[in-house]
N, C-alpha and C positions, 0 to 999 in steps of 0.2 A: 897378382897380390892385391887385396882390397885396400881401400883408402885408410881404413881404421888400422889394419894390421901393419901397414908400411910406415906408420908414424912420419908423415910428411914434415919436412923442415918448417919450423914456425917463423923463421926469418927475424926481421927486426922487431916484430910484435912481442916476442918473448923477452921478458925482463927479469933480472935478478932481484929487483926490488919487488916485494910482495904488494899485490893490490889489496889483499885482505889478510889480516894477521890476528890470530887469537893468542892471548898471553895469559896463561894461568887460569883458564876458564874452568869453573866448577858450577854444578847445579844440584840443588837438593830439593826434594819434594817432602816437606815435613822433616822427619828425622832421617830419611833415606837419601844418601848422597849418591846420585846416579852418574855424575861426571866429576872427576877429580884432577884438577890442575892440568888441563889440556892446553898445550901450546903448539900451534902449527901455522904455516904460511901458505898462501895461495897466490901463485904468480900468473901473470898474463901469458897466454899462449901455452898453458900447461894443463894437462888432465891429471888431477890429484885424486887418487882413489882412497876412500875410507872403508876399511873392511873390519869385520868382527862378527862374533856370534850374535844371535838375537839377545837383546838385553845388555849388549856391550856398551851402549850409549851413542850409537851412530846417529840415529834419528833425532835424539835430544840435542846433540851437537849441531846438527844441521839447522834445527829450529832456532837455536841460539844465534847462529850466523845469519839467519834470514829474518830475525826480528819477531818470530812467533813466540819466543820465550825470552826471559831476561835472566842473565847469569846471577848466581848467588855470590860469586866472587870472580875476579879477573876482568880483563879489558879486551875490547875489539879496536883494531886500528884499520883505517882505510887510507891507503897512500901515506902511511906513517902518522896520520892524525887519529887521536883517540876519539871514538864516537860512541854514542848510545843509540841503538836501533830500537826505538820505542815500540814499533809495530812493523808488520810486513810492508805497509805503505811507505814508511820511511826507508826501509831496506831497498824496495824497488826504486824509490827516488834516487838512491845512491847507486843503482845498477846491480843490485843483488836479487836474483830471482830463484825461487825454489819450485821444482817439479815434484809434487808430493807423491808418495807411494800410494796413498789412498786416492780413489777417484773422486774428485770434488767438482762434479758437473751437475747441472740442472737437467734431470732426465726428461722433463716435459718440453724442453726447448730444443731447437734445431742445433745442428753442429755449428753453423755460422753464428747463431745467437749466443751460443756458449763461448765460442772463440772471442767474440767481441763484447761479451757481457761486461757492462760498466764502462766501456769505451766505444760505444756504438758510433758508427760512421753516419753522419747526416748533417742537417743544417740547424740543429737545435730544436726544431719542431717535429721533424719526421726523420726516420732512419732510412738509409739507402740500402735496401735489402740486396739489390743487385751487386753493389760494390762489396758488401760484406760476404755475400756468397762467393764471389770471385776470389776475395782475399783469403777466405777460409779454405777454399779448394786448393789454392796455391800453397798455403801454409802446410796443409796436410800432405800435399804432393811432395813438398820439399823433404818430408820425412819418409818418402818412399811408398806412400799409400794412396789409394784412390777411394775417397769416401764422399758420397753425395752430401754437400753442405746443407741441403734442405731436409735431410732426414732427421727425425727426432732422436736424440741421443739415447733414450731408453730402448731403442730398437737395435742399437749397435752391440757388437760383442765386447767383452772386457778389453781385449787387445785394441780394438778400434777406439774405445773410449779413452784408453791411455794415450794413444797417439793424438787424439783431439786435445787432451789436457796439455800435452807437451807443446802442441802447436799454439795453444792459447798463451802459454808462458813465454814462448820465444818471440811473440809479437811485441813484448815489452822491451824497450832499449835496455841492454844488459852488458855488464862488464864481468860479472861472476854468475855462472849458472850452476845451481846445485841440483843434481839428479839423485833422487832417493829411490833406488830399486826400479829404474825406468823400464827394464826389460822383463820384470818378473811375470808379467801377463802376456808377453809377446812370444810369438813363434821364433825359431832360429832365423828364418828369412827376414821377419820384421825387425828382430833385434840387430841383425847385420846392417840393415838399412839405417837404423838409428845410430849405430856406431859410426857409420860413414858421415852422418850429419854432425855428430860430435867432433869427429876429426876435422871437418870443415870449419866448425865453430872455433876450434883451437887455432887453425891457421889464420883466422881473422884477429887473433890477439885476445880472445875472450878466455878468461880463466874458468876452468870446469872442476867442480868437486863432484865425485862420482861414487855412489854407494851401490854395491852389488854383492850378492852371494855367489854369483857365477865367476869363479876365479879364472877360468880360461878367458872370459870376457875382460876381466881386469888386466890380465897379462897382455891382452891384445891392444887395449886402448890407452892404458895409463902410462904416464911418464914417471910418476912417483906414487908410492903406496904407503899409507899410514894405517897401522893396525891398532885397534882398541880391544881391550879385554877387561871385563868387569869395571868399566868406567874409567880405565886408565889407558894412557898411550904407552904401548909396549915396544913399538918399533916404527921408524919412518925411513924408508929406503927407496932408492931408484928402482923402478920396475924391472929394469934390465938385470938387476942382481938377484931377482926372485923368480922361481918357478911356482906354479900353482900349489904344489905340495908344500913348498916352503911357507907360502902364505897361510895355508891351512894349519900348519904346525904352530905358527905364531899366533893364530886366532884362538886355538884351543889349548895350546900349551902342552901338547903331547903328540906322539906319532900317529898320524891318521892314514898311514899307508894301507892298513887293512880296514877300509871304509865299509866294505860289504861283508856281511856275516856269512859263515859257512852254511850252505844249504844243500842237503843231500838229495840228488835227483834219482828217483826210483826208476828202474827199467820199465816197469809197467804199472799203471795206476787204474783203479776203477773209475770209469767215467761217471761223473756226477751231474754234469750239465752238457747237453748237446744242442747246438743251434744249427738248424739246417734251412738253407734257402730263405733266409730272413732278410726282409727289406724294411727300411724306414723311408717312406716316400720323400724324394728330394735330397736324401742324405746318404743312405747306404742301400746297396743292391745285392741280393742273392748271397748273403754272407753265411758261411758254414764253418763251424769250428767246434772242438770238444775241449772240455776242462776236466782234469782228473782230480781225484781226492788228494789233498795235501800239495797240490801243484800251484806254482806261481806262474801264471801265463801273462806275458806282456803284449800290449798292443802299441805298435809304432806307426808313424805316418806323418805326412806334412799337414799343415793347417788346411781344413776343408776336406780332409780325406774321409771323414765320417765316423771316426772312432767314438767320440763322445756321444753322438746322436745314435749310433748303433747300440751302445750300452743303455742309453735312456729309453730306447725302444724296447729292449729286452726286459727292463724292469717296470715298464708301464708308464714312464714319464712322457713318452711320445707314442703316437700311433704306429704300430708295426704289424707286419704280417709275415707268416712263415711258421716253421715248426720249432718248438722248444720242448726238450725232454729233460725232466729233472729226475735223476736216478732211474732213468728208463721209462718214466711215465710222461706222456704228453701233457703239457700245462699251457695255460694262457693267462697272462697278467694284464687285465684291462686297466689297472692303475697300480701305483706304487704300493698301496696297502696290501694288495694281493701278493706281490713279490716279497714284501716284508714278512707276511704270514708264512710264506714258503721257505723262509730262512735265507733270503738273498737281500743284502744291503748294498746301497750305492752311495759312495762318498763323492759328492760333486766337486768338480774342479773349482767352482765358485763357492768356496767355503764361507765367504763373507756375505754373499747375496743369497745363497740357497742352502747352505749347510748349517749356519748358526744364526741366532737372533742376537745381533751385536749389542742391542740396547737392553738385553736381559742378563741376569746374573748367571754365574757358572752352574749353580744347582738347577735352575730352570732349563738351561740348555742341555745339560747332561741327561735329564730324565724325561724330556718332552716326548721323544719317540717311543718310550716304554712306560708311559705314565700309569697305565693300568696296574703295573706292578707296585705302585706306590700309593694306591688309593685304599683307604680303610673306611668302609661305609660310603658316605658321601663326601668325605674329606681326604685331602692329600696328606699322607704321613710325612711331615717335614723332617722328623727325626730320621726316618728311613732314607729320605733323600739325602740328608746331610751325611749319613754314614756311607752312602753310595758315592758321594762326591769325595769324601776322605779316601776311600779305596781307589777311586779313579786317579786322584792326585798322586797317590803313592805308586800305583801300578804303571801309570803312563808318564810319570815324572812331569806333571803339569806344574809349571813354575808360576805361581800367582802370589802377589804380595798379600792379598786378603782373599778369603773364600767368598766374600760378598761382592767382589768387584765384578764389573760387567765383562762379558765375553769380548767386546770390542776393545777393551783395555789390555788384553793379552797380546803378546807378540804373535807374529804369523805362525811360528813353529808351535807355540803352545795352543793356539786356536786349532791347529790341525790335530794335535794330540787330544784336545777336548772333543773334537768331532769324532775321532776314532773311538774314544772311550764311550761316547754317546751311542754310537752304532753297535758297539760290542755288548752293551747292556741287553740287546735283543738276542744275544747268543746265536749269531748267524752261522750257517755252514758254508756260505759263499759270500765273499766280500769283493766288491768291485770298487777300486780306488782310482779316481781320475786325477792326474797330476799330483801325486802324494807329497812332493817336496817343493812345489813352486813357491818361490819367495822365502825359502827357509835356509837358515845357515847350515854350514857343513856339520857342525856338532849335532844339531837336531836331526839332520838328514840321517846320520849314522843311527840315531835312536829309532827313527821311523823304519829304517831298513831292518833293524833287529826286531821291532814289533811285528813286521810283516813276516819275517822268517819264523818267528815264534808261533804265529797263528797257523802257518803252514805245517809246522812240526806237530801241532795239535790235531792235524787232520782236516783243518779248514782249507777251502780252496780259494785262491786269490786271483783276480784279474787286475793288472796294473796298466793303466793308460798313461803314457808319459811322452813328452817331447824330448826328454834327455836320453839319448841312445845308450850312453855309458851306464846310466841308472838301470835301464832295462837289462842290459848285458850283465850287470853286476848281480842282480837279484833274481832274475827269472830263469825258469827251466826251459821255456820255449818262448818265441816272440812271433806273433802274427803281425804282418805288415799290411797296412791298407793304403790304397792309392785310388783317388778319384771315385770314392764311394764303393769300391770293391776290395775284397781281400786279394792282394797281389801275390802273397806267398807266406811261407813260414820258415823260420830258421831255428836251429837247435844245436847244441854241442859246439863243435869247432866252427860252425857256420855263423854263430852269433858274433858277427863283427860289424863295425860301423860301415865298412865298405859294402858288405852284402845287404845291410838294411837300406842304405842309400840307393843302391841299385833297384831294390824292390819298391821303395817309396817314390822314386822319381821316374823309373822306367828307363834310365840311362845309367851308364857306368859312372862311378864317382868322379873319375878324372875328366869325363865329358861334362858333368854337371858343374865342375869347378871352372 
């Protein structure tokens, strides 16, 4: 049993007296009240999970507790003393640190320079790069990863950047650590390593506030669970009293037992895409598979297996070689524009970095890929764009406070729905979706699954790349499993089980892997 799952005893470091206490916290932005009368306690040696759908107020609450925002009403107490946290610096001085959901690193600096940014090691005149490199390497290694501290952060994967950000925060002396979706960008192996680190933090008497949409993860690591819904606190219970399905029901206020929509699997389908002996140098080797009309085909595998890179090679985002047939006709996509014109769209796993322009408004993001449809003469038809946005908001249930808000101001789930609406304006016949529900709450996941099933029912063909095995099992007709840059096998029907997928993904039986 792993350290996180076993809930090791916290000993004398755990106290009934709260280190941090919120009393009647409320927060309004203009006339909109996003948090309403929230009271909770954070104790030493305890992991206190905060869960809720996107827009429930979780991140706003965390920012209030860490000094990034000021409450409209209510009080904060530290060790029983009423305090005002004027800014994050004051919060850190009092031992409260926040690991942001967003990556807040300087991409042009090295890992070590980011970890020590603003608190460089040196004699005042020069910095000691050797000591900082050693310290950064050790800090990241403590999180279960090996990352070269001299590498520029911009060259790291999203998961690696998140680990660097966590390492940076944990260097600050801390009594309360707030984790806002820390595993959203991590693989299951990386997430497990982080949960072990959090379990160790708990044993040292540190209080942990933990936000996550991964309810199995919450069940594994949390001592107490507080549920927010529509800005209000609806429940606060011991984690031992709740199963993930109970948490989900409290979050959404309804039965979520039927999370995955019905999807009829046809016995035989016309092949629309055939990939044969296709390689992406350094990432995927000799991959072959077929995709049928109206089929949902999953791609599973561990990090580094080559799933994303294979898809990027197929659509022309990476150099690839091999045979691709579209409706029986050999095709070659030298770039992504060519695959788009052929009716194939790819929704990147990095919706913030590659899928959307976060600093642009919703209308601009929606129509960018299909701008030709909205041009009249030499001008863009703003009225036609606005009508398209209105339809997308209705069709995909994009929940935006204002139509002129920036894409970066949307929640993760609504960003994903905007990205899906953007690509559907191209009227594709084949949709490739990479990590469709990463960092998305359970209610929005249900919506995304229904959107995918609806697209398949219309005769469109879907490829879903996901690290969540239950997600693939729940929505897919077949699942292709990759291991070490190769396709290791395929499962369908009764063979679509986690055990079978683990065997193919790792090359060993699941009980051996454990």
